[in-house]
N, C-alpha and C positions, 0 to 999 in steps of 0.2 A: 145884431149883437148876440142873438141866440146861437147862431152858427159858430161864432168865435168862442163862446163858452163851451160848446160841445167839443170843438177842436182842442181846446186847452185840456179838457177832461180826458180826451183820447190820448194826448201826449203823456199825461201822468199815469195812464193805464197801459202805455206802450203802443198806442194807436199809431199806425204808419203815416197818417195824413196830418198829424198834429203840428208839424213845423209851420204850416200856413197860419195857424192860429197864433203861434208865438211871434212869427215875423210880422204879423199885422200891427204889432206895437201895443196891444191891449195890456192893461195892467192887472195884476192879481187882485181878486176880490178882497174886500176889507177883512182883516183877520188872518190872511194867509202869509203875511210877512213876519218872520221871527225877529224879535227884538230882545236885547239884553234885559234882564230883570233889574239891572243896576244902571244908574246914570253913568255917563262917561267919567265924571269926576269921582264916582264911587268905586271904580274898578281898581283892583290891586294888580298892577302890571309889573312884569319883569322886563328888563332891557333886552333888546335883540341880542342874541348870543354873540359873544366876542371870542376871538381866538386868543391863545396865549400870547403874552407880550414877547415871548422868545421866538415866535413864528413870524418871519419877515417876508413871506412870499408876496410879490407884487407883479403886476403886468409891466411889460416893457413898452415904452413909447416907440412907435414905429419910426424908422428913418426914411419913409417914403416921401416923395415930392410934395404930396398934399400937405403932410404935416410940416415939412420944412418951410413951406410958404405960408403956413397959418399964422395968424396974429390973434391975440386975445385969449378967449376962454379955452383952456385945455380940455374941457368937457367934450369938445368936438374932435379931439385927436384920435387917431387910430392906435391900438395897443395890441401887444403880442402876449400869448399865453406862455408862462414858464413851464414848458412840458417836463423838464427834468425834476420839477418839484411836485408834479401831480402824482397822487397815490390812487391806485385803482384806475378804472376807465372813465369815471365821471369827473369832469372839470367843474370845480366850484363856480357858481354863477358869477361871483365877484372876480374871478380870474379868467373868465371867458374872453376870447379875443374880441376886439372892437374894430369894425371897418365901417366908418360913417361918412367918409369923404368930406370931413370938415364940418358936418352937421352935428350940433349938440342934440341929444334926444328931445323930441317935443314933449312938453308937459301936458299929458293927456289925462283928463278926468275920466276914469272908467265909467262913472255914472252917466256921462254925456256921450261916450263913444258909441258909434254904431258901425255895424258891418253890413254892407249892401251887396247883394247878389243880383247882377243885372246883365244886360246885353242880350244875347240870343237865348233867352229863356222864356218859358210860357208864363211864369209868375215871378216877377221881380220881388225880392224879399229883403227886409231890413231887420236886423237883430240887435238887441241890446246885449251887453255883457251878461246880465243876469239871465237872459233867455238862452244865450249860448251855453252857459254853465248848467242849465237844466236838461240839456240834450245828452244822449249817450256819448260817453267820452272813451278815449283810449290813452294808454301811457306806453311810450316806446323810448328806447335808448338809441340815439343816432348822433353821429358826428356832423358838424358843419365845418367846411373848409373853404376859406377864401380862394378865389381864383388866382390870387397873387402868391399863394403858398408854394413857391417853386425854389428848389435849391440853386444857388448861384455860386460862381467861383470867387476866389479870394480867401487865402488861408486864415485870415483873421475873422471871417464871418462865423458867428456863433450858432448854436442850436436854435435859439429863438429867432435870429435874423433869417435863417433859412427855412424854418419849419414852424414858427410860432403862430401862424394864421390858421390854426385848427383847434377845435375844442369839441367835447362830447358831453351831452346832457341827457337827462331823462325828461322828455317832453310830454306834456299832458294837454289834450284838447279834443276838438271835434274833427272827425274825418271830413275832408272837403267833399268827398263823394256823397255824404249824407245830405249836405246842403244843396249840391247840384242836382241830385235826384229829386229832391222835393221841389226845387225851382222848375225842373223840367227842361232839359237841354234840347234845343231845337235841332232839326235835321240840318246838316251842313256845318255845324260848329265843330271845330277841331282844336282850338286852343282856349286857354283862359289867361287873363291878364290880372296879376296881383297888383293892386294900387296902394301906395303908401301915403300916410299923412305927414311925412317929413317935409321940410321946407322946399326941397327940390323936386317933390312929387315923384319919388322913385317908383318904378314899375318894372315888371318883368313878365314875359310871356312863358307859359308852361304848356307843353302838349296836353291835350285833354285826357289822353290815355294815362299819363302819369298822375294827373289831378284825380282821376277816378281810382287809381291803384292804391296809393299809400300816402298821398299828401295830407298833411295835418295842419289845421288852424289851431295853433298852440296858444294857450293862455297860462300854462304852468311850466316851470322849469326847475328841476331838482326839488320838487316838493313845495315850491312857493310860486307866487306870480312871477311871470317873466320880468327880468330886470329892465329898466329903461334903456340902457345901452343895447340890449338884446331884443327890443321891440315892444315893450309894454304899451298897451295891454294885450296886443295880438300880433303874432307873426306867423308867416308860412314856414313850415318845415317840409322840405322836399327831399326825402332820403336819397343820398348818393349823388345828388346833383350839386354842381359847384355853388359856392356861397351866394352869388348874386341872384340866384333864383329864390332864396329864402327871405322874401320881402318882410321887412320889419315895419312896425307901426301900421299894420294892415287895416285899411278902412273899406276896401271894395274888391270884389272879384267880378270881373267882366268876362262873359263868355263871348268868344269871337271866332271868326273863320280863318284867321291868319295870324302869325306873330306880328306884334307891333314893334316898330323901330322907335323905342323910347329914347329919352335924353341920354341915358347911360349907354345904350347900344351905339348911338352916334359918336359919343365921345371916348368910350373906353373899351367896348366889347366887340369891336370888329378889327380885322387885320388890314390896316392901310386904307388908302383912298379907294373908293369904288367897291369896297368889300360888300358882300351880300350878308343878309342876316344869318344865313346858315353857317358862315365862318365865325360868327360871334358866339355861337352856342356849342359848348363841348359836352353838356348834359352830364351823363354818368362819368364819374372819375375813376380812373384805372387803379389797379392794386399798387399800394405804396407802403413803405415802412421806413423807420428811422431809429437808430440807436440814440437813446436819450442819456445814457451814461455807460461808458465814457463818451463824451461828445464835445463838439467845438466850443471853445471858451472855458473848458474845465482843465484841471490838472490832477494827475494821479499822485497820491501822497507817498507812494513808495512801492517797491517790488512786493509781489504776493498775490493773494486771492482776491478776485473781483467777480461781480455778476455783471455780465453784459445784458442790459435791459433796454426796452424800448417799446414802441407802438407800431402796429400794422393795421391797415384798413383798406377797404375797397368800396367804391360806389356801385359795384356790380353784385355785391352779396357779402358773404362771410369769408374771413381769412381761414384757410385750411392748412397752410404751411408757411413757416418762416425759416430761412436758412441764414446762417451767420458765417462770415469769413474773417479771419484775422490776418490774412496775407494778401489783401488786395484783390480777392476774387479767384485766386488759383485753386483753393480748396474750400469746401463748404461743409458745415455741420448743421444738423437740424436743431433748432431751438425748441424749448418747451413753450407751447402756447397755453396761456393761463385762461381758465374759464372766467366769465362767459365770452365765447367767440360769436358775437351777434352780427347779423347782417347790417351793413352800413353803420358800423360803430367801431370805436377804437378798441383794439385787442392788444393785450400786453403779452410780451414774450420775454424769455430770459435764457441765458446760457452761462454756465460757470467758466471762468477763464483765469489762468495764473500767468501774470505778467512777470517776465524774467529780466526786464530792463532793456530789451532790444526794441528797435523801432518796429511798429506794427501798423497795418492799415485795416481798420475795422469797418465792415459794411454788411448790410443785410439785403435780402430780396424776399418778397412774399408772393404766394400763389393763392388766388381766391377760389371759391367753389365752382367757378366756371372754367377753371384751368388756366386762367390768364396769369402770366408771370411778370413781375415788375421788371422793366427794361434797364439795361445799362445806359450810361450817358451817351455812348456811341450809337446804340440802337435807337434811343430816343431821338437824337439829332438826325439820324438817317431817315427816320420816318417823318418827323415834323419839320425838319430844317433847323437852321440856327435860331430862327425866331421862336419856334415851339409854342405849345399852348401855354397860357399863363399859369395854369395849375400843374405844370409838368411833374411827372412822377419818376424821374430817373433815380437809380441807386445812389445813395449818399455815402461816400467814404469819409471816415475820420482818420487822420494820421496821428499816431501816438509817438512822440519823440522820445529820445533816450532819457531826457530829464522829466518825462511824464506829462509834458504839455500836449493838449489835444487840439489839432488844427483841422480846418476844412481842407479836404484833399481833392476837391473838384477842380 
């Protein structure tokens, strides 16, 4: 008992070995827990802030096969972010896309929830939520993009249908590297497995190098606790990696010596029969951009001045250039990139445009700080084949007709 008290004091003073005392599950001494001076009934509370009744932004129910075959509670449906209604680079948590494969969010009591670090470690650790929140934390802005967020053909497809599986949040939590270093990673370990508390026990393998670099165990999203659909009370945030790595409702991190072929790897994340695990992992997502106005499903109100606006992003770093074409890619102009242009985050761009009523094909391409350029559909297909990666990043063209209707031009 004496050693646990010493470890806990070391943590509060910044001692490096203190995580062991926290993870041992010891409770704070009497008098160390802050309580309100008033009873719950005596508090004067204001309702959770509501938006104006004139604001109607809502997520779109996905038309994917999982949802079409669903029966019962819509709480398990997947939903798409209305990108054209987003202001700034932060997506409101209530409009963050949902990809739950038919699972409603588990009802997790944070007071009872535990995070376990186990596997190939010297010291298995178990943390309560209160203990995690006492550790050094970081706050970072990163996007999360579902691997299904790929533009498809069909002129009636809208912006949301082709690109609504992406959102960007300010995430707050504990660096996974902090916990792994304290647990002590054994020689020979090369991967970590994030394990979920969802009914289908979702899990995903992450290279150990990425886990130690910038992976975050997040309990905060946009200044409040992570929402249930986004993984309350804990989720992994793996910057720049496709969405299936960002395990929601996180309950364990297992350190291992190889990637695990989990349920979703077998059913969804590999290419055809006999595919290896390596084919099911695309890891960092390439540079990508999309015009959100004018965009598919919209209509211009008349001739005149417009701002071509949209988002660009890259799983490999920050966006450094966005080019816009109004003639289907024959000529290009540099768009203005709006600050902040952060690594692995949505970045806004804009370009003034005067529409004279003639048909136009609007499209963009972005370049990241590694010099990688967003590919055309032809180049994308030539490299990946017709199947392509699920999170494909080809250039998205929108066709503006003479009557102002905006159609998908893929």
